[in-house]
N, CA and C of each residue as an Amber inpcrd file, in Angstrom:
protein
   291
  87.1830000  58.3470000  91.6240000  87.0730000  59.7610000  91.9670000
  85.6920000  60.2510000  91.5380000  84.9640000  60.9170000  92.4390000
  83.6310000  61.4270000  92.0820000  83.7200000  62.4990000  90.9910000
  82.6680000  62.5860000  90.1880000  82.6440000  63.5360000  89.0710000
  82.7480000  64.9770000  89.5520000  82.1750000  65.2900000  90.7190000
  82.2340000  66.6640000  91.2140000  83.6750000  67.0530000  91.5420000
  84.4990000  66.0810000  91.9510000  85.8870000  66.3820000  92.2620000
  86.6710000  66.6840000  90.9830000  86.3420000  65.9730000  89.9200000
  86.9790000  66.2500000  88.6260000  86.6140000  67.6580000  88.1630000
  85.3390000  68.0070000  88.2890000  84.9180000  69.3600000  87.9130000
  85.5980000  70.4150000  88.7860000  85.7520000  70.1500000  90.0650000
  86.4090000  71.1010000  90.9600000  87.8710000  71.2880000  90.5720000
  88.5550000  70.2030000  90.2370000  89.9540000  70.3050000  89.8240000
  90.0920000  71.0500000  88.4950000  89.1980000  70.7590000  87.5540000
  89.2200000  71.4870000  86.2800000  88.9380000  72.9710000  86.4870000
  88.0080000  73.2670000  87.3720000  87.6930000  74.6610000  87.6670000
  88.9000000  75.3840000  88.2570000  89.5970000  74.7370000  89.1810000
  90.7920000  75.3380000  89.7770000  91.8880000  75.5260000  88.7340000
  92.0490000  74.5550000  87.8520000  93.0740000  74.6650000  86.8080000
  92.7660000  75.8160000  85.8590000  91.5140000  75.9470000  85.4420000
  91.1570000  77.0390000  84.5410000  91.2490000  78.3930000  85.2350000
  90.9250000  78.4580000  86.5190000  91.0710000  79.7160000  87.2660000
  92.5400000  80.1210000  87.3270000  93.4250000  79.1450000  87.5190000
  94.8540000  79.4440000  87.5300000  95.3120000  79.9520000  86.1700000
  94.8230000  79.3300000  85.0910000  95.1850000  79.7860000  83.7490000
  94.6940000  81.2020000  83.4820000  93.5120000  81.5230000  83.9770000
  92.9870000  82.8830000  83.8080000  93.9140000  83.8850000  84.4820000
  94.3480000  83.5850000  85.6960000  95.2530000  84.4920000  86.4090000
  96.5900000  84.6310000  85.6840000  97.1250000  83.5150000  85.2210000
  98.4240000  83.5530000  84.5300000  98.3290000  84.3380000  83.2270000
  97.3350000  84.0040000  82.3950000  97.1900000  84.7210000  81.1300000
  96.8200000  86.1840000  81.3500000  96.0740000  86.4560000  82.4090000
  95.7320000  87.8390000  82.7170000  96.9560000  88.6650000  83.0400000
  97.8830000  88.1030000  83.7990000  99.1130000  88.8220000  84.1500000
 100.0260000  88.9900000  82.9390000 100.0970000  87.9690000  82.1100000
 100.9800000  88.0270000  80.9470000 100.4180000  88.9600000  79.8790000
  99.1100000  88.8640000  79.6410000  98.5280000  89.5270000  78.4850000
  98.1260000  90.9720000  78.6500000  97.9170000  91.4380000  79.8640000
  97.3980000  92.8030000  80.0100000  98.3570000  93.6960000  80.7930000
  99.6210000  93.6000000  80.4650000 100.6120000  94.4200000  81.1570000
 100.6050000  95.8640000  80.6790000 100.3330000  96.0940000  79.4130000
 100.4330000  97.4480000  78.8620000  99.0820000  97.9830000  78.4200000
  98.0410000  97.6920000  79.1940000  96.7050000  98.1620000  78.8490000
  96.0110000  98.6060000  80.1340000  95.1410000  99.5750000  80.0010000
  94.3810000 100.0570000  81.1460000  93.5120000  98.9250000  81.7040000
  93.5130000  98.7680000  83.0130000  92.7940000  97.6380000  83.6150000
  91.2830000  97.7360000  83.4060000  90.7390000  98.9400000  83.3890000
  89.3070000  99.0980000  83.1560000  88.9440000  98.6760000  81.7370000
  89.7740000  99.0490000  80.7780000  89.5380000  98.6500000  79.3910000
  89.6460000  97.1360000  79.2380000  90.6250000  96.5330000  79.8920000
  90.7910000  95.0830000  79.8210000  89.5840000  94.3740000  80.4230000
  89.0840000  94.8820000  81.5450000  87.9050000  94.2940000  82.1730000
  86.6830000  94.4330000  81.2850000  86.5590000  95.5640000  80.6110000
  85.4420000  95.7840000  79.6950000  85.4780000  94.7910000  78.5400000
  86.6430000  94.6030000  77.9550000  86.7720000  93.6570000  76.8470000
  86.4470000  92.2460000  77.3150000  86.9700000  91.8500000  78.4880000
  86.6810000  90.5070000  79.0070000  85.1910000  90.3390000  79.2650000
  84.5300000  91.3850000  79.7810000  83.0890000  91.3000000  80.0490000
  82.2980000  91.1410000  78.7550000  82.7060000  91.8530000  77.7000000
  82.0170000  91.7280000  76.4140000  82.2020000  90.3370000  75.8160000
  83.4080000  89.7920000  75.9300000  83.6540000  88.4410000  75.4260000
  82.8130000  87.4380000  76.2060000  82.7600000  87.5830000  77.5260000
  81.9830000  86.6670000  78.3550000  80.4920000  86.7920000  78.0450000
  80.0050000  88.0120000  77.8470000  78.5910000  88.1990000  77.5150000
  78.2540000  87.5220000  76.1880000  79.1200000  87.6990000  75.2050000
  78.8950000  87.0350000  73.9140000  78.8900000  85.5220000  74.0470000
  79.8310000  84.9970000  74.8140000  79.8990000  83.5540000  75.0330000
  78.6330000  83.0510000  75.7160000  78.1580000  83.7780000  76.7200000
  76.9560000  83.3560000  77.4390000  75.7150000  83.4050000  76.5570000
  75.6340000  84.3680000  75.6460000  74.5040000  84.4250000  74.7160000
  74.5340000  83.2130000  73.7900000  75.7290000  82.8550000  73.3150000
  75.8540000  81.6730000  72.4460000  75.4460000  80.4070000  73.2030000
  75.8830000  80.2670000  74.4460000  75.5230000  79.0940000  75.2430000
  74.0100000  79.0650000  75.4880000  73.4200000  80.2200000  75.8440000
  71.9780000  80.2650000  76.0850000  71.1970000  79.9140000  74.8210000
  71.6630000  80.3920000  73.6690000  71.0010000  80.0480000  72.4030000
  71.1200000  78.5580000  72.1010000  72.3110000  78.0100000  72.3080000
  72.5110000  76.5960000  71.9870000  71.7270000  75.6690000  72.9200000
  71.4870000  76.1140000  74.1460000  70.7050000  75.3090000  75.0900000
  69.2110000  75.6100000  75.0260000  68.8250000  76.5840000  74.1970000
  67.4160000  76.9360000  74.0630000  66.8460000  77.6440000  75.2790000
  67.6680000  78.4370000  75.9630000  67.2310000  79.0970000  77.1940000
  66.6840000  80.5110000  76.9880000  66.8990000  81.1090000  75.8490000
  66.4440000  82.4900000  75.6530000  64.9270000  82.6600000  75.7550000
  64.1120000  81.6900000  75.3340000  62.6640000  81.8650000  75.5260000
  62.2530000  81.9370000  77.0020000  63.1350000  81.5270000  77.8930000
  62.8130000  81.5810000  79.3200000  62.9880000  82.9730000  79.9200000
  63.4630000  83.9270000  79.1190000  63.6540000  85.2840000  79.6410000
  62.3610000  85.8850000  80.1780000  61.2440000  85.5740000  79.5240000
  59.9780000  86.1670000  79.9740000  59.4390000  85.5010000  81.2420000
  60.1200000  84.4720000  81.7430000  59.6830000  83.8330000  82.9880000
  60.3280000  84.4680000  84.2200000  61.2570000  85.4050000  84.0050000
  61.9110000  86.0760000  85.1370000  60.9460000  87.1050000  85.7050000
  60.6290000  86.9840000  86.9770000  59.7280000  87.9280000  87.6390000
  60.4170000  89.2750000  87.8040000  59.6300000  90.3210000  87.8850000
  60.1860000  91.6670000  87.9810000  61.0100000  91.8430000  89.2570000
  60.5920000  91.2170000  90.3610000  61.3510000  91.3230000  91.6130000
  62.7320000  90.6750000  91.4550000  62.7710000  89.5250000  90.8090000
  64.0530000  88.8460000  90.5740000  64.9410000  89.6740000  89.6690000
  64.3680000  90.2440000  88.6240000  65.1300000  91.0930000  87.7190000
  65.6770000  92.3170000  88.4460000  64.8740000  92.8850000  89.3390000
  65.3270000  94.0240000  90.1340000  66.5330000  93.6370000  90.9930000
  66.4900000  92.4650000  91.6060000  67.6120000  92.0100000  92.4130000
  68.8580000  91.7870000  91.5590000  68.7000000  91.2120000  90.3780000
  69.8430000  90.9900000  89.4870000  70.4830000  92.3170000  89.1130000
  69.6730000  93.2900000  88.7550000  70.1910000  94.6080000  88.3670000
  70.8420000  95.2980000  89.5610000  70.2330000  95.1910000  90.7380000
  70.7880000  95.8160000  91.9390000  72.1370000  95.2040000  92.2980000
  72.2280000  93.8890000  92.2400000  73.4990000  93.2280000  92.5360000
  74.5760000  93.6880000  91.5630000  74.2340000  93.7640000  90.2840000
  75.1960000  94.2080000  89.2810000  75.6310000  95.6450000  89.5480000
  74.7010000  96.4850000  89.9440000  75.0230000  97.8800000  90.2670000
  76.0330000  97.9450000  91.4050000  75.8000000  97.1830000  92.4700000
  76.7060000  97.2190000  93.6120000  78.0670000  96.5990000  93.2870000
  78.0830000  95.5800000  92.4550000  79.3680000  95.0070000  92.0380000
  80.1760000  96.0510000  91.2700000  79.5080000  96.7840000  90.3750000
  80.2090000  97.8250000  89.6230000  80.6910000  98.9400000  90.5260000
  79.8980000  99.3180000  91.5130000  80.3110000 100.3620000  92.4510000
  81.5220000  99.9100000  93.2630000  81.5190000  98.6470000  93.6920000
  82.6690000  98.1190000  94.4430000  83.9190000  98.1320000  93.5840000
  83.7840000  97.7590000  92.3120000  84.9430000  97.7480000  91.4190000
  85.4770000  99.1650000  91.2390000  84.5820000 100.1160000  91.0060000
  85.0280000 101.4960000  90.7950000  85.6670000 102.0560000  92.0550000
  85.1120000 101.7390000  93.2090000  85.6640000 102.2200000  94.4750000
  87.0500000 101.6290000  94.7040000  87.1960000 100.3250000  94.4540000
  88.4890000  99.6670000  94.6330000  89.5100000 100.2460000  93.6660000
  89.0980000 100.4550000  92.4140000  90.0070000 100.9920000  91.4030000
  90.4220000 102.4170000  91.7550000  89.4790000 103.2190000  92.2390000
  89.7800000 104.5990000  92.6020000  90.7720000 104.6340000  93.7620000
  90.5470000 103.8310000  94.7730000  91.4570000 103.8160000  95.9140000
  92.8330000 103.3190000  95.5230000  92.9180000 102.3610000  94.6330000
  94.2150000 101.8660000  94.1830000  94.9580000 102.9570000  93.4280000
  94.2400000 103.7120000  92.5880000  94.8790000 104.8040000  91.8470000
  95.3950000 105.8620000  92.8030000  94.6060000 106.2050000  93.8270000
  95.0450000 107.1740000  94.8290000  96.2740000 106.6620000  95.5700000
  96.2910000 105.3720000  95.8650000  97.4310000 104.7750000  96.5660000
  98.6900000 104.8520000  95.7070000  98.5540000 104.5810000  94.3900000
  99.7250000 104.6490000  93.5020000 100.2620000 106.0740000  93.4480000
  99.3590000 107.0650000  93.4140000  99.8230000 108.4580000  93.3970000
 100.5300000 108.8080000  94.6990000 100.0280000 108.3050000  95.8200000
 100.6210000 108.5870000  97.1170000 102.0040000 107.9430000  97.2290000
 102.1460000 106.7230000  96.7110000 103.4310000 106.0200000  96.7710000
 104.4560000 106.7200000  95.8790000 104.0180000 107.2210000  94.7280000
 104.9480000 107.8440000  93.7910000 105.4210000 109.2160000  94.2690000
 104.6750000 109.8500000  95.1530000 105.0670000 111.2090000  95.5880000
 106.1190000 111.1780000  96.6760000
């Protein structure tokens, strides 16, 4: 079996675990708060990985245009999340009435 197939299977297994634990663990918490906590944990993990791989000195090699695109993409992802969350909340209110 090729190594990429093993990685793909592991990735699918971990994605399934994320969905399962997400459903079990965040039943009585606001979804925005849960997403915020998960984002902070992921950011901390990524900083640790970047430090351990010695990648932080490469931050100054990012061109301003690339940084602008990264920030813009993040902005639009956040807007999509807020829009989806807002519409879902409106839908729940409509269903309950």
